[in-house]
All heavy atoms as an XYZ file, in Angstrom:
1013
protein
N     155.490     42.520    233.403
C     155.358     43.635    232.593
C     155.429     43.225    231.121
O     156.368     42.502    230.717
C     156.418     44.712    232.881
C     156.298     45.981    232.163
S     156.989     47.155    233.234
C     156.647     48.593    232.325
N     154.449     43.613    230.270
C     154.460     43.224    228.920
C     155.141     44.216    228.069
O     155.115     45.427    228.323
C     153.021     43.055    228.352
O     152.359     44.348    228.624
C     152.243     42.003    229.175
N     155.805     43.779    227.017
C     156.513     44.747    226.137
C     155.507     45.556    225.304
O     154.373     45.155    225.144
C     157.335     43.900    225.156
C     156.603     42.517    225.217
C     156.037     42.488    226.583
N     155.898     46.723    224.903
C     154.973     47.623    224.117
C     154.592     46.985    222.858
O     155.394     46.270    222.213
C     155.687     48.891    223.921
C     157.158     48.555    224.148
C     157.181     47.413    225.088
N     153.352     47.197    222.430
C     152.897     46.548    221.165
C     153.320     47.326    219.944
O     153.482     48.634    220.011
C     151.358     46.601    221.128
C     150.732     45.602    222.135
C     149.256     45.659    221.973
C     148.917     44.450    221.138
N     147.516     44.248    220.893
N     153.662     46.633    218.885
C     154.098     47.286    217.686
C     152.894     47.968    217.056
O     151.690     47.557    217.275
C     154.667     46.211    216.688
N     153.073     49.047    216.269
C     151.902     49.703    215.684
C     151.036     48.831    214.811
O     149.863     49.073    214.715
C     152.498     50.857    214.832
C     154.001     50.802    215.074
C     154.323     49.636    215.921
N     151.665     47.894    214.069
C     150.866     46.994    213.268
C     151.269     45.601    213.641
O     152.381     45.252    214.105
C     151.212     47.197    211.780
C     150.807     48.534    211.281
C     151.745     49.495    211.049
C     149.445     48.765    211.080
C     151.331     50.750    210.556
C     149.071     50.033    210.565
C     149.943     51.000    210.323
N     150.310     44.583    213.511
C     150.687     43.213    213.851
C     151.855     42.798    213.047
O     152.008     43.130    211.895
C     149.418     42.478    213.475
C     148.275     43.502    213.338
C     148.963     44.788    213.073
N     152.619     41.875    213.598
C     153.789     41.348    212.918
C     154.818     42.348    212.509
O     155.625     42.117    211.658
C     153.429     40.496    211.705
C     152.446     39.348    212.095
O     152.655     38.748    213.163
N     151.567     39.029    211.199
N     154.795     43.533    213.158
C     155.805     44.582    212.854
C     156.733     44.682    214.044
O     156.561     45.569    214.858
C     155.097     45.890    212.580
C     155.994     46.962    212.085
O     157.208     46.647    211.758
O     155.619     48.119    212.019
N     157.674     43.827    214.120
C     158.599     43.792    215.306
C     159.502     44.991    215.313
O     160.021     45.398    216.336
C     159.379     42.460    215.285
O     160.104     42.334    214.164
N     159.819     45.539    214.145
C     160.729     46.609    214.056
C     160.007     47.926    214.447
O     160.647     48.807    215.052
C     161.243     46.714    212.606
C     162.268     47.909    212.502
C     161.937     45.502    212.184
N     158.756     48.027    214.230
C     157.990     49.228    214.592
C     158.185     50.348    213.619
O     158.069     51.531    214.003
N     158.470     50.054    212.428
C     158.678     51.111    211.426
C     157.449     51.940    211.130
O     157.419     53.093    210.883
C     159.246     50.472    210.060
C     160.576     49.922    210.332
C     159.303     51.520    208.968
C     161.093     49.092    209.198
N     156.261     51.261    211.251
C     155.044     51.974    210.996
C     154.535     51.883    209.596
O     153.789     52.742    209.157
N     154.935     50.918    208.809
C     154.440     50.789    207.450
C     153.050     50.219    207.463
O     152.641     49.465    208.389
C     155.392     49.874    206.611
O     155.346     48.547    207.141
N     152.222     50.588    206.467
C     150.843     50.016    206.414
C     150.885     48.478    206.278
O     151.840     47.943    205.776
C     150.208     50.708    205.263
C     151.332     51.186    204.453
C     152.482     51.387    205.324
N     149.819     47.800    206.722
C     149.794     46.343    206.559
C     149.776     46.005    205.029
O     149.383     46.789    204.225
C     148.512     45.979    207.270
C     147.775     47.195    207.548
C     148.666     48.330    207.421
N     150.193     44.720    204.789
C     150.265     44.342    203.388
C     148.956     44.379    202.672
O     148.869     44.803    201.534
C     150.849     42.912    203.330
N     147.864     44.004    203.311
C     146.559     44.049    202.716
C     145.859     45.347    203.089
O     145.037     45.320    203.992
N     146.148     46.381    202.416
C     145.631     47.727    202.818
C     144.142     47.729    202.521
O     143.609     47.135    201.604
C     146.288     48.827    202.011
C     146.112     50.128    202.654
N     145.034     50.916    202.404
C     146.825     50.760    203.567
C     145.101     52.028    203.137
N     146.202     51.915    203.830
N     143.381     48.382    203.406
C     141.929     48.299    203.370
C     141.297     49.009    202.141
O     140.238     48.535    201.753
C     141.348     49.036    204.668
C     141.751     48.360    205.984
C     141.290     49.149    207.095
C     141.269     46.906    205.962
N     141.931     49.992    201.567
C     141.252     50.579    200.455
C     141.639     50.089    199.139
O     141.144     50.464    198.105
C     141.532     52.161    200.465
S     143.240     52.531    200.156
N     142.520     49.037    199.085
C     142.872     48.344    197.848
C     142.164     46.979    197.776
O     142.188     46.221    198.752
C     144.375     48.152    197.697
C     145.247     49.350    197.506
C     146.691     48.917    197.441
C     144.841     50.197    196.328
N     141.530     46.707    196.658
C     140.947     45.380    196.442
C     141.636     44.794    195.231
O     141.900     45.479    194.244
C     139.454     45.486    196.223
C     138.744     44.228    196.036
C     137.294     44.435    195.917
C     136.475     43.137    195.954
N     136.615     42.362    194.816
N     141.978     43.537    195.322
C     142.707     42.868    194.184
C     141.721     42.374    193.122
O     140.728     41.672    193.483
C     143.516     41.652    194.753
C     144.467     42.122    195.855
C     144.276     40.982    193.688
C     145.497     43.135    195.410
N     141.986     42.633    191.910
C     141.195     42.159    190.811
C     141.577     40.675    190.573
O     142.733     40.345    190.594
C     141.486     42.875    189.477
C     141.058     44.308    189.410
C     141.513     44.908    188.122
C     139.595     44.477    189.574
N     140.512     39.816    190.393
C     140.810     38.450    190.201
C     140.087     37.812    189.083
O     140.515     36.876    188.474
C     140.440     37.649    191.460
C     141.315     37.987    192.649
C     140.991     37.164    193.830
C     141.912     37.583    194.998
N     141.535     36.964    196.242
N     138.992     38.443    188.580
C     138.151     37.842    187.578
C     138.727     38.260    186.206
O     139.179     39.398    185.967
C     136.678     38.212    187.692
O     136.517     39.500    187.294
N     138.645     37.337    185.234
C     139.087     37.553    183.937
C     138.381     38.719    183.255
O     138.929     39.525    182.483
C     138.991     36.321    183.126
C     139.602     36.410    181.715
C     139.601     35.099    180.969
N     140.361     35.216    179.750
C     139.891     35.461    178.591
N     138.575     35.729    178.474
N     140.633     35.591    177.532
N     137.110     38.859    183.520
C     136.249     39.923    182.942
C     136.758     41.284    183.335
O     136.767     42.190    182.482
C     134.803     39.753    183.400
N     137.202     41.461    184.587
C     137.717     42.726    185.001
C     139.086     43.049    184.311
O     139.237     44.216    183.906
C     137.999     42.709    186.522
C     136.722     42.725    187.343
O     135.700     43.235    186.855
O     136.758     42.191    188.485
N     139.912     42.058    184.075
C     141.087     42.328    183.368
C     140.812     42.623    181.927
O     141.508     43.518    181.274
C     142.043     41.052    183.442
C     142.728     40.978    184.750
C     142.236     40.223    185.774
C     144.000     41.593    184.901
C     142.919     40.155    186.934
C     144.686     41.532    186.059
C     144.188     40.830    187.129
N     139.812     41.977    181.299
C     139.462     42.281    179.881
C     138.867     43.700    179.781
O     139.191     44.411    178.793
C     138.524     41.254    179.370
C     139.038     39.854    179.222
C     137.928     38.885    178.743
C     140.210     39.835    178.170
N     138.106     44.120    180.722
C     137.528     45.469    180.716
C     138.719     46.496    180.791
O     138.711     47.553    180.111
C     136.528     45.684    181.797
C     135.156     45.137    181.450
C     134.109     45.615    182.457
N     134.266     44.918    183.727
C     133.680     43.782    184.017
N     132.922     43.179    183.117
N     133.778     43.257    185.182
N     139.670     46.249    181.643
C     140.818     47.119    181.807
C     141.632     47.158    180.551
O     142.248     48.171    180.212
C     141.671     46.728    183.019
N     141.722     46.050    179.868
C     142.564     45.948    178.638
C     141.953     46.860    177.583
O     142.693     47.381    176.677
C     142.652     44.473    178.142
N     140.653     47.048    177.591
C     139.986     47.958    176.574
C     140.117     49.377    176.986
O     139.686     50.231    176.198
C     138.568     47.529    176.375
C     138.391     46.166    175.707
C     136.956     45.969    175.308
N     136.032     46.054    176.439
C     135.567     44.981    177.120
N     136.001     43.815    176.780
N     134.727     45.164    178.141
N     140.548     49.663    178.147
C     140.587     51.021    178.673
C     141.900     51.741    178.239
O     142.684     51.266    177.463
C     140.344     51.052    180.152
N     142.118     52.851    178.856
C     143.359     53.667    178.647
C     144.582     53.015    179.315
O     144.406     52.237    180.226
C     143.089     55.041    179.153
C     141.820     55.721    178.499
C     141.807     57.139    178.765
N     142.987     57.719    178.176
C     142.931     58.749    177.313
N     141.765     59.139    176.849
N     144.064     59.272    176.868
N     145.684     53.462    178.846
C     146.930     52.895    179.402
C     148.049     53.957    179.378
O     148.046     54.827    178.578
C     147.408     51.631    178.626
C     147.871     51.898    177.221
C     148.118     50.613    176.455
N     146.789     49.962    176.255
C     146.626     48.652    176.145
N     147.656     47.861    176.167
N     145.399     48.162    176.016
N     148.995     53.748    180.277
C     150.192     54.557    180.387
C     151.414     53.617    180.302
O     151.529     52.745    181.132
C     150.227     55.364    181.650
C     151.483     56.208    181.757
C     149.024     56.306    181.767
N     152.256     53.853    179.382
C     153.509     52.959    179.218
C     154.673     53.585    179.933
O     154.960     54.715    179.667
C     153.759     52.745    177.727
C     155.016     51.907    177.505
C     152.587     52.144    176.947
N     155.254     52.849    180.822
C     156.356     53.277    181.580
C     157.505     52.357    181.289
O     157.331     51.305    180.729
C     156.019     53.322    183.115
C     154.870     54.234    183.491
S     155.156     55.854    183.045
C     156.370     56.427    184.065
N     158.759     52.740    181.651
C     159.874     51.885    181.378
C     159.786     50.478    181.989
O     160.183     49.430    181.383
C     161.145     52.591    181.962
C     160.653     53.990    182.043
C     159.207     53.935    182.291
N     159.198     50.350    183.167
C     159.257     48.999    183.877
C     157.963     48.332    183.835
O     157.899     47.089    184.112
C     159.589     49.254    185.340
N     156.844     48.959    183.457
C     155.527     48.278    183.395
C     154.586     49.100    182.513
O     154.906     50.212    182.100
C     154.959     48.065    184.787
C     154.819     49.334    185.554
C     153.760     50.210    185.449
C     155.837     49.800    186.466
C     153.699     51.369    186.128
C     155.765     50.895    187.147
C     154.612     51.668    187.055
N     153.415     48.490    182.252
C     152.323     49.219    181.602
C     151.209     49.388    182.648
O     150.873     48.366    183.291
C     151.866     48.455    180.378
C     150.681     49.176    179.684
C     152.995     48.343    179.343
N     150.669     50.558    182.821
C     149.540     50.750    183.714
C     148.267     50.941    182.901
O     148.181     51.835    182.095
C     149.755     51.974    184.540
C     148.626     52.336    185.521
C     148.427     51.334    186.627
C     148.791     53.737    186.078
N     147.286     50.047    183.032
C     145.977     50.232    182.461
C     145.002     50.699    183.525
O     145.144     50.293    184.674
C     145.413     48.882    181.907
C     146.299     48.322    180.830
C     145.824     46.875    180.449
O     145.193     46.142    181.230
N     146.216     46.469    179.249
N     144.152     51.676    183.201
C     143.271     52.170    184.214
C     141.868     52.439    183.615
O     141.749     52.765    182.436
C     143.820     53.423    184.803
C     143.983     54.539    183.831
C     143.059     55.558    183.726
C     145.142     54.640    183.094
C     143.253     56.635    182.820
C     145.348     55.675    182.180
C     144.367     56.663    182.057
O     144.533     57.704    181.112
N     140.860     52.128    184.411
C     139.464     52.190    183.940
C     138.638     52.799    185.068
O     138.487     52.158    186.132
C     138.976     50.810    183.567
C     137.538     50.797    183.003
C     137.172     49.427    182.704
N     136.761     48.651    183.929
C     135.510     48.706    184.396
N     134.589     49.413    183.840
N     135.229     47.970    185.425
N     138.011     53.918    184.899
C     137.078     54.415    185.904
C     135.812     53.592    185.933
O     135.348     53.052    184.959
C     136.719     55.829    185.438
C     137.649     56.157    184.312
C     138.197     54.898    183.867
N     135.242     53.432    187.127
C     134.034     52.651    187.368
C     132.955     53.583    188.019
O     133.335     54.643    188.553
C     134.187     51.534    188.376
C     135.173     50.451    187.999
C     135.209     49.336    189.006
N     134.971     49.708    190.379
C     135.933     50.122    191.283
N     137.184     50.229    190.809
N     135.643     50.471    192.459
N     131.742     53.271    187.847
C     130.695     54.041    188.413
C     130.304     53.594    189.818
O     129.719     54.294    190.557
C     129.414     53.942    187.513
C     129.614     54.637    186.199
O     130.470     55.566    186.104
O     128.982     54.194    185.239
N     130.665     52.358    190.135
C     130.255     51.796    191.425
C     131.422     51.789    192.434
O     132.572     51.538    192.064
C     129.788     50.329    191.235
C     130.834     49.459    190.619
O     131.783     49.970    190.003
O     130.757     48.221    190.818
N     131.093     52.003    193.651
C     132.075     51.842    194.691
C     133.041     52.952    194.886
O     133.245     53.847    194.042
N     133.725     52.914    196.038
C     134.724     53.879    196.385
C     136.067     53.265    196.644
O     136.930     53.824    197.302
C     134.259     54.706    197.584
C     133.959     53.842    198.815
O     133.929     52.590    198.623
O     133.783     54.394    199.889
N     136.207     52.011    196.273
C     137.477     51.262    196.461
C     138.349     51.450    195.259
O     137.933     51.638    194.124
C     137.224     49.784    196.601
C     136.489     49.325    197.921
C     136.250     47.861    197.853
C     137.303     49.691    199.119
N     139.638     51.370    195.511
C     140.624     51.289    194.460
C     140.894     49.833    194.194
O     141.211     49.109    195.104
C     141.922     52.024    194.814
C     141.738     53.504    195.120
C     142.998     51.818    193.775
C     142.881     54.210    195.787
N     140.630     49.332    192.963
C     140.914     47.952    192.656
C     142.096     47.942    191.761
O     142.394     48.682    190.887
C     139.721     47.370    191.924
C     138.433     47.421    192.780
C     137.310     46.571    192.230
N     137.149     46.673    190.824
C     136.238     45.854    190.179
N     135.479     45.004    190.827
N     136.156     45.983    188.855
N     142.938     46.890    192.044
C     144.222     46.784    191.337
C     144.407     45.304    190.951
O     144.129     44.423    191.677
C     145.392     47.343    192.182
C     145.529     46.619    193.464
C     146.647     47.402    191.400
N     145.066     45.073    189.828
C     145.423     43.755    189.326
C     146.801     43.735    188.836
O     147.396     44.811    188.441
N     147.377     42.555    188.779
C     148.761     42.365    188.375
C     148.881     41.208    187.351
O     148.222     40.175    187.572
C     149.661     42.104    189.565
C     149.414     43.041    190.721
C     148.572     42.742    191.716
C     150.109     44.269    190.716
C     148.356     43.621    192.757
C     149.833     45.158    191.788
C     148.984     44.825    192.767
N     149.669     41.380    186.349
C     149.863     40.326    185.432
C     151.287     40.356    184.805
O     151.823     41.455    184.583
C     148.817     40.307    184.314
O     148.937     39.195    183.510
C     148.814     41.515    183.492
N     151.783     39.227    184.499
C     153.083     39.133    183.842
C     152.977     37.922    182.898
O     152.663     36.859    183.279
C     154.211     38.871    184.858
S     154.658     40.300    185.845
N     153.314     38.101    181.570
C     153.162     37.020    180.665
C     154.471     36.224    180.692
O     155.471     36.616    181.412
C     152.977     37.639    179.265
O     154.189     38.263    178.797
N     154.459     35.166    179.932
C     155.697     34.303    179.896
C     156.850     35.028    179.210
O     158.018     34.543    179.350
C     155.395     33.009    179.120
C     154.510     32.092    179.998
C     154.464     30.697    179.377
C     153.604     29.795    180.180
N     153.596     28.426    179.682
N     156.622     36.125    178.615
C     157.735     36.897    177.995
C     158.630     37.471    179.080
O     159.789     37.729    178.827
C     157.226     38.057    177.120
C     156.569     37.566    175.850
C     156.061     38.797    175.065
C     155.441     38.368    173.752
N     154.936     39.519    172.979
N     158.070     37.662    180.265
C     158.851     38.209    181.394
C     159.910     37.239    181.822
O     160.993     37.580    182.294
C     157.885     38.554    182.605
C     158.680     38.957    183.814
C     157.004     39.695    182.178
N     159.604     35.936    181.648
C     160.591     34.914    182.047
C     159.924     33.691    182.598
O     158.744     33.498    182.453
N     160.681     32.871    183.262
C     160.141     31.630    183.880
C     159.304     31.996    185.032
O     159.140     33.134    185.417
C     161.279     30.668    184.187
C     162.280     31.173    185.227
O     162.018     32.227    185.789
N     163.312     30.484    185.443
N     158.739     31.005    185.789
C     157.845     31.213    186.924
C     158.479     32.049    187.971
O     157.895     32.906    188.590
C     157.324     29.911    187.468
N     159.824     31.809    188.233
C     160.502     32.547    189.285
C     160.555     34.042    188.959
O     160.319     34.875    189.720
C     161.929     31.935    189.523
C     162.740     32.752    190.447
C     161.815     30.501    190.004
N     160.935     34.299    187.699
C     161.080     35.724    187.278
C     159.657     36.433    187.232
O     159.548     37.604    187.679
C     161.662     35.820    185.891
N     158.634     35.688    186.816
C     157.280     36.260    186.811
C     156.810     36.569    188.227
O     156.232     37.651    188.486
C     156.256     35.375    186.127
C     156.510     35.280    184.629
C     155.316     34.592    183.936
N     154.914     33.331    184.424
C     155.372     32.159    184.038
N     156.343     32.109    183.090
N     154.979     31.012    184.525
N     156.995     35.653    189.133
C     156.591     35.824    190.545
C     157.373     37.002    191.168
O     156.823     37.766    191.941
C     156.792     34.554    191.332
C     155.708     33.556    190.969
O     154.636     33.917    190.623
N     156.021     32.312    191.175
N     158.639     37.093    190.902
C     159.410     38.167    191.463
C     158.882     39.600    190.936
O     158.758     40.530    191.662
C     160.923     38.049    191.102
C     161.816     39.188    191.556
C     163.247     38.911    191.224
N     164.053     40.106    191.322
C     164.578     40.588    192.354
N     164.411     39.957    193.516
N     165.341     41.744    192.387
N     158.635     39.641    189.637
C     158.084     40.848    189.066
C     156.759     41.202    189.656
O     156.491     42.345    190.038
C     157.983     40.685    187.517
N     155.849     40.197    189.883
C     154.526     40.508    190.388
C     154.671     40.908    191.877
O     153.956     41.796    192.289
C     153.618     39.267    190.283
C     153.107     39.143    188.847
C     151.934     38.235    188.819
C     152.442     36.802    188.758
N     151.432     35.779    188.488
N     155.584     40.336    192.604
C     155.774     40.740    194.003
C     156.213     42.196    194.102
O     155.694     42.990    194.951
C     156.871     39.889    194.636
C     156.392     38.578    195.272
C     157.382     37.972    196.157
N     158.723     37.936    195.688
C     159.297     36.911    195.011
N     158.623     35.839    194.724
N     160.483     36.978    194.622
N     157.073     42.601    193.180
C     157.554     44.018    193.189
C     156.418     44.937    192.777
O     156.266     46.009    193.342
C     158.733     44.157    192.231
C     159.882     43.256    192.714
C     161.168     43.461    191.918
N     161.834     44.685    192.513
C     162.673     45.381    191.870
N     163.024     45.103    190.612
N     163.252     46.435    192.412
N     155.589     44.557    191.795
C     154.504     45.337    191.406
C     153.430     45.470    192.552
O     152.887     46.567    192.733
C     153.802     44.770    190.138
C     154.604     44.822    188.856
C     153.906     44.059    187.703
C     154.897     46.244    188.478
N     153.198     44.387    193.239
C     152.255     44.447    194.363
C     152.780     45.384    195.498
O     151.984     46.172    196.026
C     152.094     43.044    194.983
C     151.056     42.186    194.225
C     150.696     40.964    195.095
N     151.797     40.055    195.285
C     152.064     39.049    194.430
N     151.330     38.844    193.373
N     153.070     38.263    194.708
N     154.023     45.400    195.704
C     154.570     46.258    196.772
C     154.503     47.714    196.370
O     154.173     48.582    197.211
C     156.022     45.865    197.081
C     156.650     46.636    198.181
C     155.975     46.495    199.540
O     155.134     45.539    199.727
O     156.265     47.267    200.471
N     154.861     48.023    195.128
C     154.746     49.488    194.754
C     153.325     49.922    194.738
O     153.015     51.099    195.101
C     155.453     49.801    193.402
C     154.844     49.107    192.229
C     156.993     49.516    193.477
C     155.331     49.530    190.884
N     152.395     49.082    194.369
C     150.986     49.431    194.422
C     150.518     49.661    195.789
O     149.798     50.569    196.110
C     150.164     48.345    193.776
N     150.986     48.799    196.751
C     150.579     48.923    198.143
C     151.129     50.237    198.711
O     150.483     50.881    199.564
C     151.165     47.788    198.957
C     150.790     47.800    200.448
C     151.477     46.649    201.151
N     152.860     46.915    201.371
C     153.403     47.579    202.379
N     152.627     48.104    203.268
N     154.731     47.712    202.444
N     152.282     50.691    198.293
C     152.860     51.955    198.836
C     152.345     53.207    198.162
O     152.254     54.262    198.809
C     154.387     51.821    198.682
C     155.137     50.793    199.526
C     156.559     50.716    199.129
C     154.969     51.092    200.987
N     151.967     53.150    196.845
C     151.641     54.333    196.141
C     150.160     54.531    195.978
O     149.649     55.646    196.166
C     152.379     54.351    194.766
C     151.887     55.422    193.874
C     153.828     54.389    194.932
N     149.406     53.530    195.605
C     148.014     53.721    195.219
C     147.080     54.169    196.402
O     146.206     54.925    196.156
C     147.437     52.440    194.602
C     147.963     52.191    193.233
C     147.352     50.889    192.631
C     147.668     53.298    192.291
N     147.274     53.779    197.712
C     146.395     54.288    198.696
C     146.449     55.811    198.789
O     145.428     56.449    199.162
C     146.860     53.607    199.954
C     147.485     52.360    199.552
C     148.180     52.679    198.190
N     147.575     56.417    198.505
C     147.675     57.896    198.669
C     147.421     58.602    197.357
O     146.824     59.683    197.307
C     149.048     58.289    199.202
O     150.034     57.720    198.306
C     149.214     57.771    200.647
N     147.892     58.103    196.215
C     147.725     58.787    194.938
C     146.664     58.231    194.016
O     146.302     58.946    193.032
C     149.112     58.741    194.174
C     150.255     59.415    194.909
C     151.529     59.261    194.053
C     149.954     60.837    195.116
N     146.195     57.032    194.267
C     145.167     56.444    193.424
C     143.811     57.105    193.613
O     143.515     57.737    194.679
N     142.980     57.030    192.622
C     141.610     57.622    192.665
C     140.658     56.547    192.991
O     140.581     55.493    192.366
C     141.263     58.170    191.270
O     142.323     59.137    190.876
C     139.914     58.856    191.279
N     139.803     56.697    194.041
C     138.778     55.734    194.390
C     137.823     55.610    193.209
O     137.488     56.559    192.473
C     138.041     56.373    195.578
C     139.062     57.324    196.171
C     139.831     57.831    195.030
N     137.312     54.328    193.014
C     136.458     54.103    191.904
C     137.116     53.830    190.572
O     136.544     53.911    189.512
N     138.424     53.561    190.581
C     139.192     53.245    189.421
C     139.875     51.920    189.555
O     140.328     51.526    190.623
C     140.270     54.347    189.192
C     141.193     54.033    188.052
C     139.653     55.748    188.984
N     139.851     51.141    188.487
C     140.593     49.916    188.396
C     141.947     50.171    187.756
O     142.058     50.838    186.702
C     139.910     48.867    187.477
C     138.565     48.374    188.115
O     138.406     48.576    189.362
O     137.826     47.717    187.398
N     142.974     49.660    188.406
C     144.342     49.756    187.830
C     144.868     48.360    187.631
O     144.704     47.488    188.415
C     145.309     50.477    188.865
C     144.933     51.903    189.165
C     144.291     52.216    190.333
C     145.380     52.896    188.299
C     143.923     53.538    190.571
C     145.033     54.234    188.564
C     144.358     54.493    189.714
O     144.050     55.852    190.016
N     145.545     48.148    186.468
C     146.183     46.880    186.189
C     147.589     47.163    185.802
O     147.873     47.922    184.918
C     145.504     46.125    185.025
C     146.237     44.784    184.657
C     143.989     45.733    185.433
N     148.562     46.563    186.542
C     149.946     46.717    186.244
C     150.469     45.515    185.533
O     150.283     44.363    186.031
C     150.732     46.913    187.567
C     150.523     48.290    188.227
C     149.781     48.034    189.536
C     151.756     48.998    188.450
N     151.085     45.670    184.364
C     151.582     44.656    183.593
C     153.074     44.698    183.538
O     153.663     45.701    183.096
C     151.040     44.750    182.123
C     149.526     44.741    182.113
C     151.574     43.601    181.214
C     148.900     45.074    180.801
N     153.729     43.647    184.032
C     155.204     43.579    184.030
C     155.788     43.481    182.648
O     155.162     42.937    181.740
N     157.035     44.019    182.526
C     157.683     43.961    181.195
C     158.898     43.098    181.332
O     159.565     43.007    182.362
C     158.126     45.413    180.818
C     156.926     46.294    180.657
C     157.260     47.680    180.153
N     157.434     47.556    178.673
C     157.675     48.645    177.922
N     157.685     49.825    178.499
N     157.815     48.498    176.658
N     159.245     42.504    180.193
C     160.349     41.513    180.118
C     161.687     42.099    180.552
O     162.030     43.208    180.042
C     160.436     40.941    178.723
N     162.396     41.468    181.412
C     163.720     41.757    181.808
C     163.915     43.161    182.404
O     165.053     43.615    182.508
C     164.697     41.548    180.654
C     164.720     40.127    180.200
C     165.625     39.969    179.000
C     165.544     38.517    178.538
N     165.859     38.351    177.201
N     162.792     43.848    182.787
C     162.972     45.199    183.291
C     162.297     45.208    184.702
O     162.939     45.770    185.645
C     162.293     46.263    182.435
C     162.455     47.613    182.907
C     162.935     46.122    181.009
N     161.105     44.754    184.835
C     160.380     44.915    186.077
C     161.099     44.231    187.261
O     161.119     44.811    188.333
C     159.001     44.289    185.980
O     158.286     44.841    184.823
C     158.176     44.494    187.200
N     161.666     43.088    187.025
C     162.327     42.370    188.164
C     163.708     42.910    188.456
O     164.268     42.669    189.497
C     162.453     40.849    187.764
N     164.305     43.679    187.571
C     165.699     44.191    187.739
C     165.787     45.694    187.951
O     166.826     46.128    188.372
C     166.504     43.747    186.479
C     166.605     42.253    186.327
C     167.183     41.873    185.073
O     167.454     42.737    184.170
N     167.438     40.603    184.821
N     164.759     46.402    187.697
C     164.845     47.918    187.849
C     164.937     48.264    189.356
O     164.308     47.651    190.172
C     163.619     48.499    187.257
C     163.662     50.070    187.160
C     162.612     50.483    186.134
N     162.435     51.883    186.154
C     163.085     52.738    185.428
N     164.094     52.295    184.653
N     162.854     54.064    185.495
N     165.764     49.265    189.675
C     165.905     49.653    191.118
C     164.459     50.029    191.689
O     163.646     50.601    190.945
C     166.758     50.871    191.081
C     167.577     50.723    189.859
C     166.627     50.025    188.830
N     164.207     49.664    192.900
C     162.943     49.770    193.527
C     162.516     51.201    193.589
O     161.334     51.554    193.350
C     162.998     49.172    194.944
C     161.588     49.044    195.506
C     160.686     48.048    195.054
C     161.145     49.922    196.543
C     159.485     47.930    195.573
C     159.916     49.795    197.025
C     159.042     48.783    196.533
N     163.387     52.179    193.844
C     162.999     53.555    193.933
C     162.522     54.063    192.512
O     161.666     54.863    192.450
C     164.170     54.428    194.437
C     164.479     54.306    195.878
C     163.259     54.647    196.789
O     162.550     55.659    196.464
O     163.021     53.928    197.705
N     163.164     53.527    191.470
C     162.746     53.911    190.156
C     161.375     53.333    189.787
O     160.507     54.022    189.147
C     163.756     53.420    189.096
C     165.095     54.132    189.193
O     165.089     55.229    189.837
O     166.084     53.664    188.681
N     161.067     52.137    190.349
C     159.706     51.583    190.187
C     158.662     52.469    190.877
O     157.592     52.751    190.310
C     159.665     50.143    190.739
C     160.185     49.052    189.923
C     160.142     47.742    190.736
C     159.410     48.832    188.650
N     158.983     52.873    192.057
C     158.059     53.744    192.791
C     157.823     55.092    192.019
O     156.665     55.535    191.942
C     158.576     54.069    194.175
C     158.540     52.968    195.183
C     159.328     53.314    196.460
C     157.136     52.647    195.554
N     158.908     55.649    191.509
C     158.766     56.891    190.747
C     157.953     56.687    189.482
O     157.142     57.561    189.101
C     160.188     57.459    190.412
C     160.877     58.031    191.693
O     160.213     58.291    192.645
O     162.121     58.116    191.553
N     158.166     55.504    188.794
C     157.422     55.220    187.602
C     155.939     55.135    187.897
O     155.122     55.706    187.128
C     157.839     53.893    186.961
C     159.223     54.052    186.261
O     159.715     55.163    186.120
O     159.799     52.964    185.973
N     155.544     54.476    188.974
C     154.110     54.367    189.318
C     153.539     55.737    189.720
O     152.423     56.069    189.303
C     153.920     53.356    190.406
C     152.398     53.107    190.752
C     151.611     52.610    189.492
C     152.295     52.042    191.830
N     154.300     56.548    190.460
C     153.830     57.859    190.790
C     153.512     58.654    189.541
O     152.463     59.306    189.380
C     154.777     58.579    191.698
C     154.871     58.054    193.093
C     155.827     58.803    193.974
N     156.056     58.104    195.188
C     157.259     57.607    195.564
N     158.289     57.812    194.793
N     157.373     56.990    196.680
N     154.458     58.625    188.580
C     154.317     59.318    187.337
C     153.128     58.837    186.518
O     152.385     59.594    185.919
C     155.629     59.269    186.456
C     156.774     60.030    187.120
O     156.515     60.867    188.003
O     157.902     59.793    186.667
N     153.012     57.502    186.444
C     151.897     56.899    185.690
C     150.552     57.249    186.277
O     149.631     57.544    185.512
C     152.084     55.382    185.675
N     150.408     57.208    187.573
C     149.100     57.561    188.237
C     148.863     59.059    188.007
O     147.720     59.475    187.773
C     149.116     57.252    189.740
C     147.935     57.788    190.448
C     149.196     55.711    189.894
N     149.896     59.888    188.052
C     149.670     61.341    187.783
C     149.192     61.542    186.354
O     148.346     62.350    186.083
C     150.934     62.088    188.077
N     149.775     60.840    185.394
C     149.366     60.905    184.005
C     147.894     60.421    183.829
O     147.160     60.955    183.012
C     150.266     60.123    183.098
C     151.609     60.803    182.900
C     152.371     59.962    181.871
N     153.783     60.211    181.960
C     154.731     59.558    181.216
N     154.312     58.668    180.359
N     155.964     59.828    181.351
N     147.600     59.399    184.594
C     146.225     58.838    184.458
C     145.123     59.681    184.966
O     143.996     59.650    184.475
C     146.184     57.445    185.173
N     145.445     60.588    185.966
C     144.440     61.437    186.484
C     144.598     62.741    185.902
O     144.194     63.445    185.293
C     144.588     61.532    188.046
O     145.872     62.100    188.305
C     144.372     60.290    188.682
């Protein structure tokens, strides 16, 4: 007799959280996309800055992440980006607008240390202001 399958692969606990690479989110990678987002509108929050730019093409939500050296050394920057990726994975599929590029920019000494629930609330508020 085989054990019951978890709702998602590699989810041994069976909590039912969405997979890390959610289908409706696409990661921005090209410099040109980041530069276009930098010229667009922005919402400043305590833990990060959210830049957003509507597009005419596609129905995907595209998201990018960046942290400058002001955030700290490589360990601090990576920690801040991991936290930004996780809040985007949890919030943007439900509250984000399809056809919009979002770029989350980490802030020095705040993004990596702010309580996670506050980060989630900040992103919810920022997306609400953006729409």
